[in-house]
Backbone as ProteinMPNN parsed JSONL, in Angstrom:
{"seq_chain_A": "MKTEILKCPKCLEYTLNKKCKECNTDALTPKPAKFSLEDRYGPYRRLSKKQ", "coords_chain_A": {"N_chain_A": [[53.128, -21.421, 6.613], [52.109, -18.602, 8.331], [53.56, -16.764, 10.883], [52.851, -14.643, 13.523], [53.378, -12.066, 15.951], [51.422, -11.816, 18.83], [49.383, -10.051, 21.227], [48.311, -10.155, 24.55], [45.364, -8.724, 25.741], [44.609, -8.552, 28.392], [46.67, -9.305, 30.328], [48.822, -8.147, 29.127], [50.961, -9.514, 27.929], [53.213, -10.75, 25.43], [52.842, -13.136, 22.8], [53.046, -16.085, 20.701], [50.978, -17.694, 20.309], [47.427, -18.319, 19.825], [45.906, -18.068, 22.109], [46.469, -16.724, 25.34], [48.9, -18.007, 27.531], [49.094, -17.437, 30.203], [46.658, -16.256, 31.228], [44.646, -17.358, 29.712], [43.204, -15.934, 27.775], [41.95, -14.674, 24.644], [44.42, -13.738, 22.347], [45.402, -10.706, 20.737], [46.248, -8.868, 17.74], [48.909, -6.523, 17.938], [49.189, -4.476, 16.18], [48.265, -1.381, 14.575], [45.28, -0.467, 12.697], [45.274, -0.533, 9.087], [46.145, 2.418, 7.334], [44.099, 4.505, 5.346], [43.2, 6.82, 2.88], [40.712, 6.8, 1.814], [38.879, 6.051, 3.768], [35.878, 4.927, 4.768], [34.601, 4.736, 7.199], [35.838, 6.415, 8.97], [34.899, 9.02, 9.977], [32.871, 8.139, 11.75], [34.316, 6.569, 13.576], [36.03, 8.486, 14.716], [34.117, 10.121, 15.899], [33.049, 8.371, 17.825], [35.248, 8.14, 19.503], [35.362, 10.676, 20.633], [33.15, 10.722, 22.269]], "CA_chain_A": [[52.364, -20.93, 7.743], [52.535, -17.273, 8.737], [53.594, -16.588, 12.33], [52.914, -13.246, 13.913], [53.369, -11.832, 17.385], [50.136, -11.374, 19.347], [49.469, -9.477, 22.562], [47.147, -10.399, 25.4], [44.849, -7.441, 26.226], [44.368, -8.604, 29.832], [47.911, -9.275, 31.107], [49.78, -7.401, 28.307], [52.081, -10.368, 27.554], [53.318, -11.084, 24.016], [52.854, -14.574, 22.573], [52.866, -16.538, 19.323], [49.776, -18.534, 20.336], [46.148, -17.62, 19.722], [45.435, -17.834, 23.477], [47.517, -16.42, 26.314], [49.139, -19.124, 28.449], [48.969, -16.966, 31.588], [45.28, -16.002, 31.669], [43.746, -18.087, 28.805], [42.406, -14.964, 27.03], [42.33, -14.586, 23.24], [45.441, -12.738, 22.069], [45.079, -9.846, 19.604], [47.399, -8.276, 17.08], [49.202, -5.203, 18.499], [49.356, -3.506, 15.097], [47.093, -0.546, 14.29], [44.625, -0.726, 11.413], [45.942, 0.063, 7.942], [45.664, 3.754, 7.021], [43.577, 4.708, 4.006], [42.555, 8.11, 2.684], [39.333, 6.536, 1.423], [38.262, 5.37, 4.893], [34.461, 5.277, 4.823], [34.106, 4.721, 8.567], [36.664, 7.322, 9.766], [34.12, 9.984, 10.768], [32.157, 7.447, 12.819], [35.299, 6.152, 14.561], [36.466, 9.684, 15.436], [32.977, 10.549, 16.71], [32.929, 7.495, 18.985], [36.359, 8.45, 20.404], [35.056, 11.904, 21.342], [32.084, 10.496, 23.234]], "C_chain_A": [[52.953, -19.597, 8.204], [52.445, -17.153, 10.256], [53.692, -15.108, 12.634], [52.82, -13.136, 15.426], [52.008, -11.266, 17.781], [50.32, -10.864, 20.773], [48.172, -9.741, 23.32], [46.646, -9.059, 25.932], [44.665, -7.403, 27.749], [45.663, -8.467, 30.638], [49.063, -8.606, 30.359], [51.05, -8.188, 27.981], [52.037, -10.63, 26.049], [53.45, -12.59, 23.867], [52.752, -14.862, 21.081], [51.619, -17.4, 19.193], [48.517, -17.686, 20.223], [45.568, -17.283, 21.09], [46.64, -17.603, 24.378], [47.673, -17.607, 27.272], [48.932, -18.725, 29.904], [47.508, -16.884, 32.045], [44.222, -16.638, 30.76], [42.761, -17.16, 28.076], [42.854, -14.973, 25.574], [43.32, -13.451, 23.036], [45.075, -11.989, 20.783], [46.351, -9.316, 18.969], [47.647, -6.873, 17.642], [49.331, -4.111, 17.44], [48.098, -2.654, 14.921], [46.482, -0.915, 12.933], [45.347, 0.0, 10.291], [45.302, 1.414, 7.601], [45.195, 3.82, 5.568], [42.916, 6.082, 3.932], [41.075, 7.948, 2.348], [38.581, 5.76, 2.511], [36.81, 5.831, 5.037], [33.956, 5.417, 6.243], [34.905, 5.64, 9.495], [35.869, 8.327, 10.579], [33.378, 9.337, 11.94], [33.118, 7.036, 13.94], [35.785, 7.349, 15.387], [35.348, 10.205, 16.338], [32.843, 9.69, 17.965], [34.066, 7.718, 19.974], [36.074, 9.712, 21.224], [34.029, 11.694, 22.443], [32.509, 9.7, 24.397]], "O_chain_A": [[54.158, -19.489, 8.435], [51.395, -17.407, 10.847], [54.524, -14.403, 12.063], [52.255, -14.003, 16.093], [51.503, -10.344, 17.14], [51.296, -11.205, 21.441], [47.078, -9.568, 22.785], [47.429, -8.316, 26.525], [44.576, -6.32, 28.328], [45.754, -7.618, 31.525], [50.167, -8.506, 30.894], [52.108, -7.591, 27.778], [50.96, -10.722, 25.46], [54.083, -13.25, 24.691], [52.409, -13.98, 20.294], [51.245, -17.793, 18.088], [48.538, -16.485, 20.492], [44.817, -16.317, 21.221], [47.694, -18.212, 24.196], [46.68, -18.143, 27.765], [48.629, -19.571, 30.745], [47.161, -17.381, 33.117], [43.027, -16.477, 31.006], [41.628, -17.548, 27.795], [44.02, -15.25, 25.293], [43.093, -12.332, 23.496], [44.508, -12.57, 19.857], [47.412, -9.318, 19.594], [46.699, -6.105, 17.807], [49.559, -2.948, 17.772], [46.986, -3.151, 15.099], [47.112, -1.599, 12.127], [45.967, 1.039, 10.521], [44.078, 1.542, 7.58], [45.828, 3.256, 4.675], [42.158, 6.458, 4.826], [40.28, 8.86, 2.575], [37.743, 4.912, 2.205], [36.548, 6.982, 5.386], [32.987, 6.136, 6.484], [34.665, 5.637, 10.702], [36.133, 8.481, 11.771], [33.273, 9.936, 13.01], [32.777, 7.143, 15.118], [35.934, 7.248, 16.605], [35.622, 10.685, 17.439], [32.558, 10.208, 19.045], [33.879, 7.51, 21.173], [36.495, 9.81, 22.377], [34.037, 12.412, 23.443], [31.706, 9.435, 25.291]]}, "name": "protein", "num_of_chains": 1, "seq": "MKTEILKCPKCLEYTLNKKCKECNTDALTPKPAKFSLEDRYGPYRRLSKKQ"}
């Protein structure tokens, strides 16, 4: 079983559980997406950040 550290986007607490114990929100991975030179959706993502 693979264990990874997750972060609650609401209260910004780190946890090993899928749900935050403090606010019962789904915890997300704090890692950025993997970089790829062949990113097909990069132009769309950069465009949405500008808007």
